[in-house]
C-alpha positions in Angstrom: 20.3 -20.9 -1.9 19.4 -22.2 1.4 16.1 -22.2 2.8 17.3 -20.2 5.4 19.7 -18.0 3.4 16.4 -17.6 1.0 14.2 -16.1 4.2 16.7 -13.6 5.6 16.7 -11.9 2.1 13.7 -11.8 2.2 13.3 -10.6 5.6 15.9 -7.9 4.4 14.5 -6.4 1.3 10.8 -6.5 3.0 12.3 -4.7 5.7 13.8 -2.0 3.8 10.9 -1.6 1.9 8.6 -1.3 4.6 11.5 1.7 6.1 11.2 3.3 2.5 7.5 3.4 2.6 7.1 4.6 6.3 9.9 7.4 6.1 9.0 8.6 2.4 8.8 11.9 3.8 12.2 12.2 4.8 15.5 11.7 3.2 16.6 8.2 2.8 19.9 7.2 3.0 21.0 4.2 1.8 24.6 3.9 3.4 23.3 4.9 7.0 20.6 2.1 6.2 23.1 -0.7 4.9 24.8 0.3 8.3 21.8 -0.4 10.3 21.3 -3.7 8.8 24.9 -4.3 9.2 25.3 -5.5 5.7 27.6 -4.6 2.6 25.7 -1.3 0.5 25.9 -3.0 -2.6 25.0 -6.7 -1.3 22.1 -4.7 0.2 21.2 -3.4 -3.4 21.9 -6.8 -4.8 19.6 -8.6 -2.4 16.4 -5.8 -3.0 16.8 -6.2 -6.6 16.7 -10.0 -6.5 13.2 -9.8 -4.3 11.5 -7.0 -5.9 13.2 -7.0 -9.6 14.1 -3.1 -9.5 16.6 -1.3 -7.8 16.4 0.5 -4.5 16.5 4.1 -6.0 14.0 3.1 -8.3 11.8 2.2 -6.1 12.2 5.3 -4.0 11.3 7.5 -6.6 8.1 5.5 -7.6 6.6 5.6 -4.2 7.7 9.3 -3.7 5.4 9.7 -7.3 2.6 7.6 -6.2 2.3 9.4 -2.6 2.3 12.6 -4.4 -0.2 11.9 -7.0 -2.4 10.9 -4.5 -2.1 13.7 -1.8 -2.6 16.4 -4.8 -6.2 14.8 -5.3 -7.4 14.5 -1.5 -5.6 17.1 0.3 -6.9 20.1 -1.5 -5.3 22.7 1.0 -2.0 21.9 1.0 0.1 23.8 -1.8 2.1 21.6 -4.6 5.1 22.7 -2.7 3.7 21.0 0.8 3.2 18.0 -1.1 6.4 17.5 -2.6 8.0 18.2 0.6 5.6 15.2 2.3 6.9 13.0 -0.3 10.5 13.9 0.5 11.4 16.3 -2.4 13.3 19.3 -0.9 13.1 21.1 -4.4 9.9 21.4 -6.3 11.3 22.0 -9.4 12.6 18.8 -9.8 9.1 17.3 -8.6 7.2 19.1 -11.2 9.7 17.9 -13.5 9.7 13.7 -12.0 6.0 13.9 -12.3 6.0 15.3 -15.4 7.8 12.7 -16.4 6.1 9.8 -14.7 2.6 10.9 -15.4 2.4 12.8 -18.3 1.3 16.3 -17.3 2.1 18.5 -14.2 1.2 18.9 -11.0 -1.2 21.5 -11.5 -2.4 19.8 -14.3 -3.4 16.6 -12.5 -4.8 18.1 -9.2 -7.3 19.9 -12.0 -8.9 17.1 -13.1 -6.1 15.2 -15.0 -6.3 12.4 -12.8 -9.6 11.8 -14.1 -8.9 11.0 -17.5 -5.5 9.1 -16.2 -7.7 6.6 -13.5 -10.7 6.2 -16.3 -8.5 4.6 -19.2 -6.9 2.4 -16.1 -10.3 1.2 -14.8 -12.5 1.3 -17.8 -12.7 -2.4 -17.7 -13.1 -2.3 -14.1 -17.3 -2.1 -13.7 -19.0 -2.2 -10.3 -21.7 -4.3 -9.9 -22.6 -5.5 -6.6 -21.0 -2.8 -4.3 -22.2 -2.1 -0.9 -20.7 0.6 1.5 -21.8 1.7 4.4 -21.5 5.5 6.1 -18.1 5.3 7.8 -17.8 6.1 11.1 -14.7 7.5 12.4 -12.4 5.3 14.9 -9.2 5.7 16.6 -7.1 2.6 15.8 -4.6 0.9 17.9 -1.4 -0.2 16.2 -1.1 -3.8 14.5 1.8 -6.1 14.1 1.3 -8.7 11.4 3.3 -11.2 9.3 3.2 -10.8 5.5 4.0 -11.5 1.7 4.5 -9.1 -0.3 3.7 -9.1 -4.2 4.8 -7.2 -7.0 1.6 -6.3 -9.1 -2.3 -6.9 -8.5 -3.5 -9.9 -10.2 -4.4 -13.5 -9.8 -0.9 -14.2 -8.4 -2.4 -12.9 -5.3 -4.2 -15.5 -4.5 -0.9 -18.1 -4.2 0.1 -15.7 -0.9 -3.4 -15.9 0.7 -3.1 -19.6 0.4 0.1 -19.5 2.0 -1.1 -17.2 4.9 -4.3 -19.7 5.2 -1.6 -23.0 5.2 0.1 -21.0 8.2 -3.4 -20.9 10.0 -4.3 -24.4 9.7 -0.9 -25.5 10.6 -0.5 -23.4 13.5 -4.1 -23.9 14.4 -5.0 -20.7 14.9 -8.3 -19.9 16.6 -7.7 -15.6 16.9 -6.4 -14.1 13.9 -7.4 -10.9 11.1 -6.2 -11.4 7.5 -5.0 -7.8 6.5 -4.3 -6.2 3.1 -2.2 -3.0 2.8 -2.7 -0.5 -0.1 0.5 1.5 0.0 -0.2 2.2 -3.8 -3.4 3.6 -4.7 -4.5 1.4 -7.9 -6.7 4.0 -9.2 -3.8 5.7 -10.2 -1.2 3.7 -10.7 -1.1 0.9 -13.1 -1.9 -2.7 -11.6 1.8 -4.1 -12.2 3.1 -1.2 -10.5 1.4 -1.4 -7.1 2.7 -3.6 -4.4 0.0 -5.6 -2.3 1.0 -6.7 0.5 -1.4 -9.5 2.2 -0.7 -10.3 6.1 -1.8 -12.3 8.8 -2.0 -10.4 12.3 -2.4 -13.0 15.3 -3.1 -12.2 18.8 0.3 -13.7 20.5 3.6 -14.0 18.6 4.2 -17.3 17.5 7.6 -19.0 16.9 9.4 -20.3 14.0 7.3 -18.3 11.3 10.0 -17.4 8.5 7.4 -14.7 7.3 8.9 -10.6 7.5 6.8 -8.7 10.4 5.4 -5.3 10.4 3.7 -2.4 12.3 0.6 -0.8 11.0 0.4 2.9 12.5 -2.4 3.4 14.7 -4.1 6.6 14.7 -7.5 8.1 13.4 -9.5 6.5 10.2 -12.4 6.6 8.7 -14.0 3.3 8.7 -16.2 1.6 5.7 -17.9 -1.2 5.9 -17.8 -2.9 2.6 -19.2 -6.1 0.7 -19.2 -7.0 -2.8 -17.6 -8.7 -5.3 -13.5 -8.9 -6.7 -14.4 -6.5 -9.8 -16.1 -4.0 -7.2 -12.5 -3.6 -5.4 -10.8 -0.8 -7.4 -14.0 1.1 -8.4 -14.4 1.5 -4.7 -10.8 2.3 -3.5 -11.2 5.0 -6.7 -15.0 6.1 -5.1 -12.6 6.8 -1.5 -10.1 8.6 -3.2 -11.9 10.5 -5.8 -15.8 11.3 -4.7 -16.0 10.7 -0.9 -12.8 11.8 0.8 -12.5 15.3 -1.8 -16.3 15.9 -0.4 -15.7 15.0 3.1 -14.0 17.8 4.2 -11.0 15.7 5.4 -7.4 15.1 3.9 -5.7 11.9 3.9 -1.9 11.1 5.3 1.0 9.1 3.9 -0.2 6.2 6.3 -1.6 3.3 4.0 -5.2 2.4 3.8 -5.9 -0.9 4.9 -8.6 -3.7 5.0 -9.3 -6.4 7.6 -11.5 -9.3 6.0 -14.3 -11.0 7.3 -14.5 -12.5 4.1 -11.4 -12.3 1.7 -12.5 -12.5 -2.2 -9.2 -14.5 -3.3 -10.1 -17.4 -0.7 -14.0 -17.0 -1.2 -15.4 -19.7 -3.8 -17.9 -17.3 -5.2 -15.2 -14.7 -5.1 -16.9 -12.1 -3.0 -15.6 -9.8 0.2 -16.4 -8.5 3.2 -14.7 -6.1 4.8 -13.8 -3.1 6.8 -11.7 -0.7 5.3 -9.8 2.2 7.0 -8.4 5.3 5.8 -6.6 7.1 7.5 -7.5 10.7 8.0 -7.0 14.3 9.4 -8.9 17.7 9.4 
C-alpha cells in the first residue's frame, strides 16, 4: 500500500471512530456516514477493520456499553432507561440484555455495587504509591483542536505513539504545544486491552503537511485536577475520580471523554513520572 493511501485510510477510520464516540447517544446510520465520506459502504467497513481490527458494529456496541457502565456509576439521579437512551439504546430491554451479556450482571446490580468487584479484579495489580492530587477547580474550558494517534489497548506500546509525536515536535521545531491524552474509555471498568487510548498534540497554529488525523475536544464545564505520580498511579487515580470523588461531589458527568494535558508525560520521562491537569466534564 502506498504511503498516501495508508494515511488516507488511517484518517478515514479515525474520523469514523471519532464520529461514533461523539454521536453515541444517537442512532448511527452507516449508509449515511458512507455517503458523507463519499465512499462505498463495504469499502468503509474494510478500511475500519484493517485499521482497528474489529468491525464497525462491534465497535458501536462496545462503546455504547462502556459509556453506559460509566454513567450508571456516576449519574445516580438518572434512571436506567435514561442512561440507556443517553448511550443510543431505544429499548431498555435490549440494553439490559446487552449489558448483562457484556458485564455478567444487570445494570441494576452493577449500579448497586457490582462495579466495585468488577473494577477490583481489573485493577488488583495496580497499587498507588506516589499519587498526589489537588482539590479540583471548576473551570470553563475552550474547545481544543489536536492531531492524534489512536492505540488499541493500554500498555507499553503507547510509548511509540508519544515518541512519534515528539519526533513531529522536533521536526517542526515547535515551541508552543500541548501533549494531551484523551480517555474515551474508563480503564477502571474496561479491560485495558479493550480501551482506546488517544495520544494528541495541540499546537497554536495549524501546520501543513501533517499526515495525522485531527479532531476537536469539546469545550464546556470541567472539574480540573492537578495530579502528579508515577506510571502505576494513573489507573488508581482514574478509579478514584469515578468511584469516589464523583459520587460524593454532587456532580454528574457527561458523555464527553475526560482528558489530560501533560506538564510531564510518564511515557516520555526518564523516571516514568507524570505531572498533569486532568479534566472531567461535569454537570449538576
